[in-house]
C-alpha positions in Angstrom: 119.4 86.3 152.8 118.0 87.7 149.5 115.8 90.3 149.0 113.0 89.1 147.6 110.2 91.8 148.0 111.8 94.9 145.9 109.2 96.0 143.7 106.0 94.0 145.8 104.6 97.2 146.4 104.9 98.4 143.0 102.5 95.3 142.0 100.8 94.8 145.3 98.1 97.7 144.1 97.1 95.1 141.0 97.0 92.0 142.7 93.5 91.5 143.4 92.6 91.7 139.8 95.3 90.2 138.4 95.3 86.9 136.5 98.3 84.6 137.2 99.0 82.0 134.4 101.9 81.0 132.5 102.7 81.2 128.8 102.4 77.5 127.9 98.9 77.0 129.3 97.9 80.4 128.1 98.9 79.5 124.5 97.2 75.9 124.5 94.0 77.1 126.3 94.0 79.9 123.1 94.7 77.4 120.6 91.8 75.3 122.0 89.3 78.3 121.9 90.5 78.7 118.1 90.4 74.8 117.2 86.9 75.0 118.6 85.9 78.2 116.6 87.1 76.2 113.4 85.2 72.8 114.2 82.2 74.9 114.0 82.8 76.9 110.7 83.8 73.7 109.4 80.5 71.7 110.5 78.0 74.5 110.1 77.9 74.8 106.0 77.1 71.0 105.6 74.8 70.7 108.3 72.9 73.7 106.7 73.5 72.8 103.1 72.0 69.1 103.6 69.1 70.8 105.6 68.1 73.1 102.9 68.5 70.0 100.3 66.0 68.1 102.3 68.6 65.3 103.4 70.0 65.5 107.1 73.1 64.6 107.8 73.3 61.4 109.8 74.8 58.1 110.2 78.0 57.5 108.5 78.2 60.7 106.6 77.5 62.8 109.8 80.5 61.2 111.6 82.7 61.9 108.2 81.9 65.5 108.4 82.5 65.7 112.0 86.1 63.8 111.9 86.9 66.0 109.3 85.8 69.3 111.0 87.6 67.7 114.3 90.8 67.1 112.4 91.0 70.6 110.9 89.9 71.9 114.3 93.1 70.2 115.9 95.2 71.5 113.3 93.9 74.7 113.0 94.1 74.9 117.1 97.7 73.5 117.2 98.7 75.8 114.7 96.8 78.7 116.8 98.4 77.8 119.9 102.0 78.2 118.5 101.1 81.4 116.9 99.8 82.8 120.2 103.0 81.9 122.2 105.0 83.9 119.8 102.9 86.5 119.9 103.4 86.4 123.8 106.8 86.4 123.4 106.7 89.5 121.5 103.6 91.2 123.2 105.2 94.8 122.5 105.5 94.4 118.7 101.9 94.9 118.0 102.0 92.0 115.6 98.6 90.9 114.3 98.6 87.1 113.5 96.6 87.6 110.4 99.4 86.2 108.0 99.7 83.3 110.3 96.2 83.0 110.5 95.5 82.5 106.8 98.6 80.2 106.4 97.3 77.9 109.4 94.0 77.8 108.3 94.8 77.2 104.8 97.2 74.4 105.8 94.7 72.6 108.2 92.0 72.5 105.6 94.7 71.4 102.8 95.7 68.4 105.1 92.2 67.6 106.5 91.3 67.3 102.6 94.7 65.3 101.7 93.7 62.7 104.3 90.1 62.2 103.1 91.7 61.7 99.7 94.2 59.2 100.7 91.0 57.7 102.8 88.8 57.2 99.7 86.2 59.6 101.4 86.9 63.0 99.4 83.7 61.8 97.3 81.3 61.3 100.2 82.2 65.4 101.0 79.8 67.9 99.6 82.4 70.3 97.4 79.5 73.4 98.2 79.9 72.8 102.0 83.7 72.3 101.8 84.4 75.5 99.7 82.2 77.5 101.8 83.9 76.5 105.1 86.5 77.4 103.7 85.6 80.6 102.3 83.4 81.7 105.2 86.0 80.5 107.9 89.0 82.7 106.9 87.5 86.0 107.5 85.5 84.4 110.7 88.3 82.9 112.3 90.9 85.9 111.4 88.4 88.4 112.7 88.0 86.2 115.8 91.9 86.1 116.7 92.1 89.8 115.9 89.9 90.1 118.8 91.3 87.8 120.8 95.1 89.2 120.4 93.6 92.7 121.1 91.7 91.4 124.6 95.3 89.9 125.2 97.2 92.8 124.5 95.0 95.2 126.7 95.0 92.9 129.7 98.9 92.7 129.5 99.4 96.4 129.0 97.1 97.3 132.2 98.6 94.6 134.1 95.9 92.5 134.2 97.7 89.7 132.8 101.1 87.9 133.7 102.2 85.0 132.1 106.3 85.2 132.9 108.3 85.3 136.0 111.1 87.3 136.3 114.3 87.2 138.6 116.3 90.5 139.0 120.1 90.8 139.9 121.7 94.1 140.9 122.8 96.8 143.2 119.9 98.1 145.5 119.6 101.2 144.0 119.9 100.3 140.1 117.1 97.2 140.5 114.7 99.9 142.3 115.1 102.1 139.3 114.9 99.3 137.0 111.5 98.1 138.6 110.0 101.2 138.6 110.9 102.8 135.5 111.2 99.2 133.6 107.3 98.4 134.4 107.7 95.0 133.8 104.2 94.4 134.8 102.9 96.1 131.3 104.7 93.3 128.9 103.5 90.2 131.0 106.2 89.7 133.7 105.6 89.5 137.5 108.5 89.3 139.9 109.7 86.2 141.3 112.3 87.6 143.3 115.6 89.6 143.7 118.7 89.2 144.7 121.2 92.1 145.5 124.8 92.6 144.7 125.9 93.1 148.3 124.6 89.9 149.2 126.3 88.1 146.6 129.9 89.1 146.8 132.5 88.5 149.5 134.7 91.1 151.2 137.3 90.0 148.3 134.6 91.1 145.6 134.4 87.1 144.8 130.9 85.8 144.0 129.0 83.9 146.4 128.0 81.0 144.5 126.1 79.1 147.2 124.1 82.1 147.5 123.5 82.2 143.4 122.4 78.8 143.3 120.0 78.9 146.6 118.2 81.5 144.8 118.1 80.3 141.4 116.6 77.2 142.4 114.2 79.0 144.3 113.5 81.0 141.4 113.4 78.1 139.6 111.0 76.4 141.5 108.4 79.1 141.1 108.6 78.9 137.3 111.0 81.6 136.4 111.9 81.5 133.1 114.2 85.1 132.8 116.7 86.4 134.9 117.7 90.1 134.6 120.8 91.4 135.7 120.7 95.3 136.0 124.0 96.9 135.8 126.5 99.2 133.9 127.1 98.4 130.3 131.0 98.2 130.7 130.8 96.0 133.2 131.0 92.9 130.8 133.3 90.8 132.9 130.7 90.9 136.1 128.0 89.8 133.9 130.1 87.0 132.1 130.9 85.8 135.8 127.1 85.9 136.9 126.0 83.9 133.7 128.5 81.6 134.1 126.4 80.7 137.6 123.1 80.2 135.6 124.1 77.9 132.7 123.3 74.9 134.4 119.7 76.1 134.3 117.3 76.2 131.8 116.4 80.0 132.0 117.7 83.4 130.1 119.9 85.7 131.3 119.3 89.7 130.3 121.6 92.1 130.7 119.7 95.6 131.3 121.7 99.0 131.5 121.5 100.6 134.9 120.1 104.1 133.5 116.6 106.1 133.8 116.4 106.2 130.0 113.6 105.1 128.8 113.1 105.9 124.9 116.4 104.0 123.5 115.5 100.4 122.7 117.8 97.8 122.2 116.5 95.4 119.6 119.6 93.1 119.1 123.3 92.2 118.8 124.8 92.0 115.5 128.0 90.1 114.8 130.9 93.1 114.0 134.5 91.7 114.3 136.3 90.0 117.0 134.2 91.8 119.9 131.1 89.3 119.4 128.7 92.1 118.1 127.5 95.7 119.1 124.0 96.7 120.5 121.3 97.5 117.6 119.3 100.5 118.6 117.6 101.1 115.2 116.3 98.7 112.4 115.7 99.7 108.7 111.6 98.7 108.8 111.8 96.3 105.6 114.4 93.9 104.8 115.7 93.0 101.3 113.2 90.5 100.5 110.4 92.2 102.0 110.9 95.4 99.9 111.1 93.6 96.6 108.0 91.7 97.7 106.2 95.5 98.3 107.8 96.6 95.2 106.2 93.7 93.3 102.9 94.3 95.0 103.0 97.8 94.1 103.8 97.2 90.5 101.2 94.9 89.8 98.4 96.5 91.8 99.2 100.1 90.1 99.0 98.3 86.5 95.6 96.6 87.3 94.7 99.8 89.1 95.3 101.6 85.8 93.6 99.3 83.9 90.6 98.6 85.0 89.9 102.2 86.2 91.2 104.1 83.1 87.2 104.5 82.1 86.9 106.5 85.6 89.8 109.0 84.6 88.2 109.6 81.4 84.7 110.3 82.9 86.3 112.6 85.8 88.9 114.4 83.2 85.9 115.1 80.6 84.1 116.5 84.1 86.8 118.6 85.2 87.1 120.4 81.8 83.4 120.6 81.1 83.1 122.6 84.7 85.7 125.2 83.7 89.1 126.3 82.7 92.3 125.1 84.0 94.2 121.5 83.5 93.0 118.2 84.4 95.4 117.1 86.5 97.6 118.9 89.4 101.0 118.1 90.6 102.5 119.3 93.9 105.5 119.1 95.9 105.7 116.2 98.7 108.0 114.9 101.0 108.6 111.2 100.6 110.8 108.2 101.1 113.8 108.9 103.3 113.2 113.0 103.5 113.2 113.3 99.4 111.0 115.7 97.9 108.9 114.1 94.5 105.7 115.6 92.5 102.5 113.9 93.7 100.0 113.6 90.8 96.4 114.6 91.6 92.9 115.1 89.3 92.3 118.7 90.0 89.5 119.6 92.6 90.3 123.7 93.3 90.1 126.4 91.4 94.0 127.2 92.7 96.8 125.1 92.4 98.8 125.9 95.3 101.9 125.0 96.2 105.6 126.1 98.1 105.2 127.9 101.1 102.0 130.0 100.4 99.5 127.3 100.8 96.3 126.8 102.7 94.7 123.5 103.6 91.7 122.8 102.5 88.6 123.2 105.3 84.9 122.1 105.2 82.7 124.3 102.9 85.9 125.7 101.4 85.4 127.7 98.5 88.1 126.8 96.2 86.6 123.5 95.7 84.8 122.8 92.7 81.5 121.2 92.3 83.2 118.2 91.1 85.8 118.4 93.0 84.0 118.0 96.2 82.8 114.4 94.7 86.2 113.2 93.5 87.4 114.3 96.7 84.9 112.6 99.0 85.3 109.5 96.6 89.1 109.9 96.6 89.2 109.6 92.9 91.2 112.7 92.9 93.9 110.2 94.5 93.9 107.6 91.4 96.5 109.3 89.3 99.4 108.3 92.3 99.6 105.2 90.7 102.1 106.5 88.3 103.9 107.9 91.4 103.7 104.2 92.4 104.9 102.9 89.0 108.0 105.7 89.2 108.8 104.2 92.7 108.0 107.5 94.5 105.2 106.3 96.2 103.7 102.8 97.5 99.8 101.4 97.6 100.1 101.7 101.0 101.8 103.9 103.3 101.8 107.1 105.2 100.0 109.9 103.4 102.9 112.2 102.2 102.4 116.3 103.1 103.0 119.1 101.4 106.5 120.5 101.7 105.6 123.4 104.1 102.8 121.6 106.0 105.6 118.7 106.2 108.1 121.3 108.1 105.5 122.9 110.2 104.2 119.1 111.6 108.0 118.0 112.1 108.3 121.2 114.6 105.1 120.3 116.5 105.6 116.2 116.9 109.2 114.6 117.2 108.5 111.4 115.9 106.6 112.7 113.1 109.7 112.7 110.6 109.8 108.6 111.2 106.8 108.3 108.7 109.4 108.9 105.7 111.4 105.5 106.7 109.1 103.7 103.9 107.7 105.2 101.0 104.7 107.2 101.4 101.1 105.7 100.1 98.2 106.2 98.4 96.3 104.5 101.3 97.3 103.7 104.7 96.6 102.4 108.5 95.4 106.1 109.7 93.3 106.6 106.7 91.5 103.4 107.0 91.0 104.4 111.0 89.3 107.7 110.1 92.6 109.9 110.2 92.4 111.9 107.0 92.3 115.4 106.0 93.8 118.7 107.8 96.1 118.2 110.9 94.6 121.2 112.4 94.6 119.6 116.1 97.7 118.3 118.0 95.5 115.0 119.4 95.2 114.3 115.7 98.4 114.7 114.3 99.5 112.4 117.0 97.1 109.9 116.6 97.9 109.7 113.1 101.3 109.7 113.3 101.1 106.6 115.9 99.2 104.8 113.2 101.8 105.3 110.9 104.4 104.2 112.8 102.3 101.2 114.0 102.3 100.1 110.2 106.0 100.6 109.3 106.8 98.5 112.4 103.8 95.9 111.6 104.3 95.9 107.8 103.4 92.5 106.2 101.8 91.9 102.8 98.9 90.6 104.4 98.1 93.9 106.0 98.7 95.9 102.9 96.1 93.6 101.4 93.9 94.3 104.3 94.2 97.9 104.4 93.7 97.9 100.3 90.4 96.1 101.3 89.0 98.5 104.2 90.1 101.6 101.7 87.0 100.5 99.4 84.8 99.2 102.0 85.0 100.8 105.0 83.0 104.0 106.1 85.8 105.2 108.0 87.9 105.8 105.3 85.8 108.4 104.0 85.8 110.6 107.3 87.1 114.2 107.0 87.1 113.6 102.9 86.3 117.3 101.9 
């Protein structure tokens, strides 16, 4: 008899407050909510516009706007359901859904406009209402999606939402270790049952197919989508034999090593020679296409920045010169991409120009900061010459902030994951900065939080995320925290 209750005590303490729902209905429920939100966003502007012009919507015109909004809502809701499904499948990746949300909203609106054009109804719709609905809808719906995804992620990580069922096969000891160390409840899994190898092997070591099939059918009836086989990595023949027995069922079989190691991540299988492939445990953060796209964004953005901000450069340079002797610009050695050092350019904001191993981080009320320096540091104007570093390919507009060589070495000793920030080009601004993590790193908790934000950015990079960070850099008050 299969042992169905291994790990039951581990999850029982969360049973009373746990929500259990399968992935498909959860995805469509979220899609329905997003579709309803899109409908409201589309129908609100024409209602307001026509009422302000003393022409209340009614009759066939009202039905036309309602039909248009319904179509947009259905299309956006369907795209939202697909996006939620992908998000749930990769709940650990931390993806935000921003790019898919913008694309889904644009396509939904475009398709609805196309149908209105084909039916000859486009002339009856107010351009002001349509443009307002589209422009208002993008930030509103993306914000709502961000809030919803964040709530879903928190509920899943806290074990309060479980939408996938899993069956586990392995030896008693290996299964017990996996269920305790694996923490399946934190990624949305709940245990459908377990089956020990001791129960499915006969005296000659052959598989008892009847026991496997009986267990598999019971798990399928419970809605199981994944079967996890826990064992030794070199025991591939036994894994293949078990897998063969599940090929008749619509389930995914996953091989998991029997180990207490929880830090190493297996990402995917890379084809290698005739062996079928090797397990990838680390992936470069950006592929070739992403590198090219990010570089194009950097070149265009830095050229535009230098062009538009050249008057500000001139004013700042004159102010620095008028305040006292010394150069306008200051350069300092920093650690960059792949750990390579480079010289970062800044507008001089201090009476000293420290570099190398004799350095002291700036503090509140630091006497070395000039009067002009206080202003340009608080407004980040002193960082603008780094657009030159971006053009040279040493930096990116968005990325982890580079630190001086001396501080970089000290921080790497304090936090093991710190050096992982150098897997991508450093930036003028970054995810950590717009979340308030800027300035000195005297506190270990601040260093840890800043590094976590930088690693989140690296793992979840997209061109839309870069645009969002640039936008928040300009308008968010958090960006200017700890600027002195």
